[in-house]
C-alpha positions as MATLAB code, in Angstrom:
seq = 'MSQYQQDIDNFATLKASQKGAWEGINPEFAARMKLQNRFKTGLDIARYTAAIMRQDMADYDADSSQYTQSLGCWHGFVGQQKMLSVKKHQGTTSKSYLYLSGWMVAALRSEFGPLPDQSMHEKTSVSSLIEELYTFLRQADARELGDLFHKLDDAKANGGDVAAIQAEIENYETHIVPIIADIDAGFGNEEATYLLAKQMIEAGACCIQIENQVSDAKQCGHQDGKVTVPHEDFLAKINAVRYAFLELGVDDGVIVARTDSLGAGLTQKIPVSQSEGDLAAQYNAFLKTSDVGSADDVNEGDLILKQGGKLVKPERLPNGLFRFKDGSGFDRVVLDCVTSLQHGADLLWIETEKPHVGQIAEMVNAIREQVPDAKLVYNNSPSFNWTLNFRQQVFDAWSEEGKDVSAYNRAGLMAVEYDDTELAAVADEKIKSFQADAAREAGIFHHLITLPTYHTTALSTDNLAKGYFGEEGMLAYVRGVQRQEIRQGLACVKHQAMAGSDLGDTHKEYFSGDAALKASGDDNTMNQFDV';
ca = [
      76.811  -25.555   35.483;
      77.417  -27.239   32.319;
      74.778  -27.487   29.613;
      74.427  -31.267   30.043;
      73.614  -30.892   33.785;
      71.320  -27.910   33.174;
      69.385  -30.145   30.697;
      69.184  -32.816   33.288;
      67.788  -30.459   35.873;
      65.170  -29.103   33.389;
      63.982  -32.356   32.577;
      63.752  -33.405   36.169;
      61.551  -30.215   36.918;
      59.550  -31.112   33.963;
      58.988  -34.587   35.079;
      58.036  -33.501   38.595;
      55.352  -31.264   37.152;
      53.657  -34.208   35.597;
      52.269  -35.574   38.940;
      53.744  -38.967   38.590;
      52.670  -39.645   35.062;
      56.184  -39.511   33.623;
      57.676  -41.990   36.249;
      59.158  -44.034   33.381;
      61.219  -41.021   32.147;
      64.875  -40.622   33.247;
      65.826  -36.998   33.160;
      69.467  -37.935   32.418;
      68.641  -40.109   29.503;
      66.402  -37.409   28.046;
      69.289  -34.966   28.306;
      71.610  -37.425   26.552;
      69.157  -37.924   23.635;
      68.836  -34.169   23.322;
      72.626  -33.748   23.248;
      72.734  -36.438   20.613;
      70.382  -34.527   18.433;
      71.912  -31.023   18.718;
      70.645  -30.042   15.279;
      66.984  -30.206   14.981;
      66.497  -29.067   11.455;
      68.446  -28.426    8.307;
      68.104  -24.716    8.903;
      69.792  -25.266   12.335;
      72.691  -26.889   10.292;
      72.834  -24.067    7.728;
      72.992  -21.276   10.209;
      75.566  -22.977   12.203;
      77.733  -23.889    9.223;
      77.390  -20.522    7.677;
      78.888  -18.976   10.668;
      81.856  -21.359   10.430;
      82.408  -20.830    6.779;
      82.385  -17.009    7.311;
      84.868  -17.268   10.069;
      87.078  -19.510    7.908;
      86.997  -16.754    5.303;
      88.097  -14.176    7.635;
      90.863  -16.330    8.854;
      92.096  -16.835    5.393;
      92.081  -13.218    4.660;
      94.302  -12.703    7.656;
      96.607  -15.712    6.925;
      96.472  -17.588    3.523;
      97.968  -20.539    5.109;
      94.469  -21.165    6.681;
      92.745  -22.411    3.522;
      90.022  -25.002    3.693;
      89.575  -28.387    1.933;
      86.786  -30.855    1.047;
      86.377  -34.027   -0.862;
      83.280  -34.689   -3.026;
      80.846  -37.235   -1.462;
      77.956  -39.078   -3.380;
      76.489  -40.959   -0.384;
      75.811  -40.202    3.353;
      77.854  -43.099    4.405;
      80.751  -41.765    2.288;
      80.451  -38.377    3.867;
      80.264  -39.873    7.371;
      83.388  -41.951    7.014;
      85.341  -39.133    5.514;
      84.564  -36.754    8.523;
      85.299  -39.750   11.036;
      88.647  -40.101    9.199;
      89.424  -36.425    9.265;
      88.627  -36.204   13.025;
      90.610  -39.348   13.861;
      93.654  -38.321   11.884;
      93.640  -34.485   12.240;
      92.193  -34.269   15.711;
      89.566  -31.783   14.610;
      87.038  -31.209   11.832;
      88.174  -27.552   11.528;
      88.808  -26.327    8.046;
      87.404  -29.456    6.635;
      84.212  -29.407    4.579;
      82.056  -31.769    2.378;
      81.498  -30.982   -1.379;
      78.419  -32.081   -3.311;
      79.194  -32.592   -6.852;
      76.480  -32.163   -9.439;
      78.534  -34.548  -11.609;
      78.415  -37.410   -9.047;
      74.590  -36.746   -8.279;
      74.114  -37.227  -12.179;
      76.377  -40.193  -12.400;
      75.434  -41.984   -9.311;
      72.013  -40.791   -7.858;
      69.631  -40.454  -10.725;
      66.622  -42.646  -11.190;
      67.363  -42.619  -14.871;
      70.678  -44.403  -14.068;
      74.205  -42.980  -14.927;
      73.889  -39.649  -16.610;
      76.467  -37.026  -17.956;
      76.974  -33.819  -16.189;
      74.322  -32.028  -18.205;
      71.559  -31.157  -15.591;
      69.413  -34.087  -16.866;
      69.097  -35.576  -13.367;
      66.220  -34.788  -10.942;
      67.024  -31.557   -9.380;
      65.431  -32.719   -6.149;
      68.260  -35.457   -5.812;
      70.557  -32.611   -4.928;
      68.675  -31.533   -1.655;
      67.927  -35.188   -0.966;
      71.689  -35.876   -0.859;
      72.349  -32.862    1.309;
      69.814  -34.166    3.799;
      71.198  -37.665    3.507;
      74.711  -36.426    4.312;
      73.872  -34.608    7.408;
      71.740  -37.508    8.559;
      74.742  -39.690    8.500;
      76.885  -37.038   10.165;
      74.353  -36.452   12.930;
      74.522  -40.348   13.463;
      78.135  -40.223   13.781;
      77.757  -37.618   16.531;
      75.003  -39.725   18.166;
      77.101  -42.778   18.047;
      80.321  -41.137   19.561;
      78.347  -39.383   22.436;
      76.682  -42.632   23.114;
      80.135  -44.312   23.695;
      80.978  -41.299   25.894;
      77.861  -41.806   28.009;
      78.732  -45.531   28.491;
      82.175  -44.438   29.643;
      80.467  -42.072   32.055;
      78.306  -44.719   33.516;
      81.271  -47.068   33.907;
      83.169  -44.403   35.678;
      80.372  -43.503   38.125;
      80.014  -47.319   38.868;
      83.709  -48.197   39.086;
      85.289  -45.006   40.623;
      86.683  -43.585   37.333;
      87.476  -40.055   36.336;
      84.043  -38.796   36.055;
      84.882  -35.146   35.662;
      87.358  -35.783   32.747;
      84.651  -37.733   30.926;
      82.033  -35.016   31.674;
      84.501  -32.428   30.268;
      84.720  -34.550   26.892;
      80.924  -34.625   26.722;
      80.740  -30.860   27.241;
      83.358  -30.055   24.728;
      82.498  -32.748   22.201;
      83.206  -31.416   18.543;
      80.458  -32.447   16.028;
      81.089  -33.968   12.655;
      78.591  -31.317   11.327;
      80.731  -29.340    8.702;
      79.851  -27.007    5.878;
      78.657  -28.441    2.640;
      79.354  -26.562   -0.618;
      76.562  -27.696   -2.813;
      76.455  -27.507   -6.477;
      73.211  -26.156   -8.051;
      74.636  -26.362  -11.493;
      73.167  -23.555  -13.580;
      70.003  -23.375  -11.528;
      67.870  -25.949  -13.279;
      65.832  -23.472  -15.108;
      64.903  -19.774  -14.837;
      65.506  -17.655  -11.861;
      62.281  -18.659  -10.092;
      63.277  -22.382  -10.490;
      66.783  -21.446   -9.183;
      65.184  -19.929   -6.111;
      62.929  -22.815   -5.323;
      65.731  -25.354   -5.577;
      68.014  -23.196   -3.501;
      65.269  -22.966   -0.820;
      65.040  -26.795   -0.644;
      68.786  -27.070   -0.556;
      69.136  -24.595    2.388;
      66.190  -26.284    4.210;
      68.247  -29.571    3.997;
      71.184  -27.798    5.454;
      73.324  -26.149    2.899;
      75.021  -23.034    3.846;
      76.948  -22.563    0.664;
      75.545  -22.751   -2.941;
      77.760  -22.868   -6.005;
      76.184  -21.794   -9.281;
      77.713  -21.546  -12.747;
      77.198  -19.201  -15.565;
      76.212  -21.762  -18.209;
      72.869  -21.999  -20.068;
      70.817  -24.063  -17.939;
      69.270  -26.230  -20.588;
      72.450  -26.614  -22.503;
      74.850  -27.182  -19.424;
      77.932  -29.143  -19.793;
      80.546  -30.516  -17.443;
      83.128  -27.734  -16.944;
      85.842  -30.102  -18.466;
      84.086  -30.887  -21.539;
      83.541  -28.940  -24.865;
      80.391  -27.271  -26.048;
      79.931  -24.886  -23.042;
      77.564  -22.062  -23.578;
      77.573  -18.902  -21.199;
      74.750  -16.573  -20.479;
      74.798  -12.737  -20.374;
      75.778  -11.164  -16.864;
      72.324   -9.966  -16.218;
      70.931  -13.494  -16.565;
      73.475  -14.837  -14.063;
      73.027  -12.000  -11.596;
      69.432  -12.758  -11.445;
      70.067  -16.276  -10.301;
      72.612  -15.000   -7.717;
      69.849  -12.761   -6.485;
      67.416  -15.592   -6.296;
      69.833  -17.641   -4.216;
      70.368  -14.617   -1.848;
      66.662  -14.072   -1.456;
      66.289  -17.859   -0.642;
      68.856  -17.606    2.152;
      67.301  -14.393    3.394;
      63.913  -15.767    3.535;
      64.928  -18.730    5.600;
      66.921  -16.727    8.085;
      70.499  -17.699    6.951;
      71.514  -14.198    6.681;
      75.345  -15.067    6.209;
      74.674  -17.832    3.641;
      77.623  -18.010    1.068;
      77.278  -17.997   -2.735;
      80.015  -19.261   -4.975;
      79.869  -17.806   -8.441;
      81.422  -20.156  -11.032;
      82.631  -19.059  -14.448;
      83.169  -21.416  -17.336;
      84.189  -18.656  -19.754;
      87.843  -19.756  -19.964;
      86.641  -22.818  -21.848;
      83.370  -21.641  -23.202;
      83.400  -20.061  -26.657;
      79.774  -19.877  -27.302;
      76.761  -17.674  -26.008;
      73.051  -18.440  -26.730;
      71.953  -15.023  -26.351;
      72.840  -11.429  -27.126;
      71.783   -9.068  -24.419;
      70.280   -5.723  -25.125;
      72.468   -2.847  -24.292;
      70.773    0.228  -22.708;
      73.640    2.600  -22.525;
      77.211    2.774  -23.983;
      79.658    0.594  -21.971;
      77.008   -1.144  -19.835;
      77.349   -4.787  -18.976;
      75.507   -5.947  -22.036;
      77.747   -3.874  -24.206;
      80.898   -5.257  -22.465;
      79.450   -8.789  -22.921;
      78.767   -8.198  -26.665;
      82.169   -6.728  -27.214;
      83.627  -10.244  -26.868;
      81.522  -11.401  -29.765;
      83.280  -12.676  -32.829;
      81.999  -10.299  -35.609;
      82.647   -9.222  -39.217;
      82.185   -5.593  -40.581;
      79.091   -4.543  -42.497;
      79.773   -2.196  -45.153;
      76.492   -2.553  -47.139;
      73.428   -4.774  -47.378;
      75.355   -6.961  -49.708;
      77.407   -8.050  -46.718;
      74.330   -9.450  -45.011;
      72.433  -12.763  -45.544;
      68.652  -13.080  -44.951;
      67.923  -13.285  -41.330;
      71.295  -11.971  -40.143;
      71.618   -9.970  -36.982;
      73.461   -6.684  -37.139;
      74.959   -4.806  -34.217;
      76.358   -1.293  -33.902;
      79.553   -1.381  -32.130;
      82.204    1.568  -31.850;
      80.368    3.578  -34.402;
      80.115    0.962  -36.967;
      77.916   -2.010  -37.964;
      79.134   -5.477  -37.446;
      77.553   -9.001  -37.974;
      78.095  -11.458  -35.152;
      79.176  -14.948  -36.201;
      76.236  -17.331  -35.715;
      76.417  -21.130  -35.958;
      73.736  -23.223  -37.614;
      72.290  -24.018  -34.143;
      71.781  -20.343  -33.496;
      74.503  -19.961  -31.043;
      76.960  -17.042  -31.335;
      80.731  -17.322  -31.232;
      83.143  -15.421  -28.933;
      86.469  -14.001  -30.163;
      89.267  -16.443  -29.982;
      91.592  -15.782  -26.845;
      88.976  -13.670  -25.215;
      88.504  -16.257  -22.378;
      90.763  -14.623  -19.819;
      89.224  -11.250  -20.128;
      85.656  -12.604  -19.929;
      86.616  -14.578  -16.702;
      87.888  -11.328  -15.205;
      84.797   -9.468  -16.067;
      82.539  -12.396  -14.955;
      84.250  -12.552  -11.521;
      84.355   -8.861  -11.033;
      80.841   -8.459  -11.833;
      79.687  -11.422   -9.721;
      81.508  -10.132   -6.527;
      80.072   -6.626   -7.075;
      76.609   -8.065   -7.323;
      76.187  -10.407   -4.321;
      78.498  -13.403   -4.781;
      80.845  -14.184   -1.913;
      83.460  -16.604   -3.511;
      84.571  -17.363   -7.034;
      85.048  -20.587   -8.934;
      87.176  -20.340  -12.212;
      87.098  -23.626  -13.991;
      90.513  -24.122  -15.616;
      91.804  -26.670  -18.102;
      94.937  -27.507  -16.054;
      96.200  -27.185  -12.536;
      98.787  -24.357  -13.013;
      99.265  -22.015  -10.002;
     100.749  -19.227  -12.412;
      97.686  -19.274  -14.600;
      95.207  -19.066  -11.834;
      97.270  -16.390  -10.057;
      97.321  -14.199  -13.325;
      93.384  -14.188  -13.413;
      93.118  -13.653   -9.659;
      95.556  -10.838   -9.559;
      93.522   -9.225  -12.482;
      90.358   -9.576  -10.432;
      92.012   -8.199   -7.342;
      92.815   -4.966   -8.935;
      88.999   -4.282   -8.800;
      88.016   -6.587   -5.741;
      91.043   -6.611   -3.467;
      89.652   -9.564   -1.243;
      88.538  -11.771   -4.013;
      88.889  -15.527   -3.059;
      88.454  -18.776   -5.008;
      87.042  -22.054   -4.527;
      89.108  -24.344   -6.655;
      88.511  -27.702   -8.310;
      91.506  -30.009   -7.851;
      89.839  -32.013  -10.657;
      90.260  -35.654  -11.440;
      89.744  -34.563  -15.040;
      93.393  -33.189  -14.894;
      96.090  -35.603  -15.492;
      98.064  -34.417  -12.620;
     101.032  -36.593  -13.120;
     101.677  -35.576  -16.665;
     100.687  -32.005  -16.127;
     103.263  -31.376  -13.327;
     106.053  -33.510  -15.031;
     105.641  -31.258  -18.033;
     105.656  -28.160  -15.967;
     108.954  -29.222  -14.460;
     110.288  -30.287  -17.951;
     109.453  -26.711  -19.195;
     110.887  -25.011  -16.331;
     114.088  -26.986  -16.668;
     114.171  -26.258  -20.382;
     113.854  -22.581  -19.772;
     116.685  -22.678  -17.203;
     118.936  -24.515  -19.685;
     118.993  -27.654  -17.915;
     119.643  -30.823  -19.813;
     116.196  -32.574  -20.435;
     117.410  -34.869  -23.286;
     116.770  -37.961  -21.187;
     112.985  -37.211  -21.109;
     110.321  -37.379  -23.730;
     108.070  -34.522  -22.830;
     105.021  -36.084  -24.486;
     105.620  -39.441  -22.765;
     106.313  -38.281  -19.232;
     103.441  -40.403  -17.851;
     105.436  -43.607  -18.521;
     106.307  -45.807  -15.541;
     109.856  -45.670  -16.506;
     110.101  -42.093  -15.313;
     108.583  -42.665  -11.925;
     111.936  -42.946  -10.092;
     113.647  -40.037  -11.836;
     114.636  -36.580  -10.471;
     112.124  -34.914  -12.690;
     109.143  -37.149  -11.273;
     110.347  -36.526   -7.575;
     110.349  -32.681   -8.178;
     106.950  -32.976   -9.853;
     105.417  -34.878   -7.051;
     106.635  -32.288   -4.489;
     104.894  -29.674   -6.623;
     101.827  -31.657   -6.553;
     102.259  -32.139   -2.700;
     102.529  -28.210   -2.149;
      99.972  -27.353   -4.804;
      97.242  -26.391   -2.427;
      99.419  -24.418   -0.076;
     101.153  -22.800   -3.129;
      97.889  -21.859   -4.607;
      96.323  -20.579   -1.479;
      99.269  -18.310   -0.972;
      99.889  -17.132   -4.570;
      96.454  -17.476   -6.231;
      93.871  -16.518   -3.809;
      92.488  -20.109   -3.274;
      90.557  -20.311   -0.010;
      88.971  -23.524   -0.650;
      90.471  -26.629   -2.338;
      88.141  -29.429   -3.252;
      88.321  -32.600   -5.279;
      84.938  -32.991   -7.049;
      84.924  -36.710   -7.797;
      87.547  -38.533   -5.431;
      85.136  -40.994   -3.870;
      83.858  -42.024   -7.308;
      87.220  -42.992   -8.191;
      88.392  -44.657   -4.903;
      85.175  -46.828   -5.025;
      86.125  -47.962   -8.455;
      89.751  -48.658   -7.489;
      89.099  -50.416   -4.260;
      86.460  -52.453   -5.972;
      88.669  -53.484   -8.634;
      91.397  -54.484   -6.360;
      89.180  -56.701   -4.227;
      87.412  -58.301   -7.197;
      90.772  -58.947   -8.922;
      91.973  -61.098   -5.879;
      88.636  -62.492   -4.617;
      87.526  -63.889   -7.874;
      91.180  -64.830   -8.667;
      93.647  -67.001   -6.861;
      93.405  -65.145   -3.503;
      89.744  -66.064   -2.776;
      88.707  -64.971    0.736;
      92.301  -63.746    1.583;
      91.801  -60.703   -0.794;
      89.090  -59.419    1.504;
      90.693  -60.435    4.800;
      94.201  -59.024    3.945;
      93.162  -56.120    1.851;
      90.167  -54.997    3.842;
      89.280  -56.280    7.157;
      92.823  -56.659    8.598;
      93.504  -53.149    7.390;
      90.387  -51.855    9.106;
      91.369  -53.538   12.357;
      94.962  -52.248   12.353;
      94.085  -48.883   11.284;
      91.405  -48.555   13.893;
      88.364  -47.917   11.596;
      85.260  -47.867   13.649;
      83.500  -49.425   10.595;
      84.995  -52.726   11.158;
      82.141  -53.104   13.779;
      79.542  -52.532   10.990;
      76.528  -53.384   13.132;
      77.511  -50.621   15.503;
      78.204  -48.104   12.776;
      74.724  -48.902   11.354;
      73.113  -47.940   14.735;
      72.759  -51.329   16.520;
      74.297  -50.180   19.878;
      72.370  -46.846   19.702;
      69.137  -48.917   19.198;
      70.061  -51.100   22.311;
      70.676  -48.030   24.328;
      67.315  -46.477   23.357;
      65.574  -49.932   24.169;
      67.088  -49.734   27.648;
      65.769  -46.209   28.112;
      62.245  -47.171   26.859;
      61.903  -50.752   28.286;
      64.375  -51.011   31.091;
      65.361  -54.472   32.030;
      62.923  -56.049   29.717;
      64.713  -54.577   26.646;
      65.683  -57.215   24.029;
      69.167  -56.259   22.957;
      71.363  -57.199   20.036;
      74.702  -56.561   21.621;
      74.964  -59.706   23.975;
      77.662  -62.292   24.260;
      76.536  -63.985   21.000;
      77.073  -60.876   18.788;
      79.793  -61.658   16.526;
      81.049  -58.084   16.565;
      82.643  -58.972   19.869;
      85.464  -60.648   17.796;
      86.655  -57.187   17.131;
      87.328  -56.316   20.740;
      90.928  -57.258   20.439;
];
């Protein structure tokens, strides 16, 4: 017996036990509403999606071509439309996630208005967006299942293939997918991190990404001025997130440990070493120092360390921050990653300054010498100039091979005049295969673009406004938007239905029967799209 039929029978039995008081209740309608609301709480979602993500990680370990992807979404509607599109074009939501970017929360969701990515926005905005995203994804399920129920009723009434439609209902694939949620640097101390992590998990997050920057001096990973914290401080926050998962019964929750050390040259704090070679000592060994021979080498208030049997003075800036040695970023990244994986993190995020498979692979291979199954979440960032970067990579490779590149100006390869050249074509092929190449060669389990829908919103709005307020007028909308929606089969062209009008009509029928006042009658202009 199918779960759907079992629910109908259970509700029928329950109805019968009410001695006639529930005569207005139809057991099949109740079963439908239950199926349309499969996930009752955010914790149901977190547990369900954590299991998906763990299986995907195992699949990737067995076969690196099984990498996963996501796009950053800043509103529930954007996330919903993304997953509707993925399911329509790919036939499944498998291996497709959502990414919740702290950058976009700051830029688009703060009550202060647009803010830079510096953890100045309301931290509760993060968990609110998680809840919003899953609300819209659950509505996508309810809408599609509602359409299937209507098809089932039509089949029953008109002699259609009832069994086939029932099978569709029974095997329905949800739009609920894992969200990798950005908690920045934890928004405070480890207790603050724990409290926010709990709120995020309760909203549905199965995966939380946390970075090793100083919380109150946090910067976007692609900007200057980044300041890291000692390992002990970061590991305490990883522990805080794990405790939050365990407390809420999401035992297989996923933690992504992000290191910004490749581009961060500063630390706010010098940790106390308890024994030679411990984590604090390893961290301090990267400090830029000068030798101290006598008291004459020390200024009032200077800090002195003993390293390797001699006294040294760390270089301290006027703001009190300490500087790391030039060129130490690579080794600090490796130590950060190994330490995080050995102390509770599940995945790594290395923030790089360019998308270069070789550079990423070099770091990952060094990490895998100590943690063989290390895997990355990688930011395919819009902060990279992908066109210029890959054209320059091809230019450099050709130069090393001795190929004639005299027709190209390396610094000016972004120019339109190069778009139809052989070099540009090769570069575009490398961009196209970047995710597969990096998954295979650089240990990248999950590829995401942090801010794509920020940019697509700006671009599509610019294109529409240019035509609508220019010579095209209404044709700009009709030709550029609505006609494309119709021809590409976007469900959103029926915006009333997408917003829940049909679902509401169905519920009114359930609740009021023939007396229901419905919106989807003959005079509904949405009927114009039934073509």
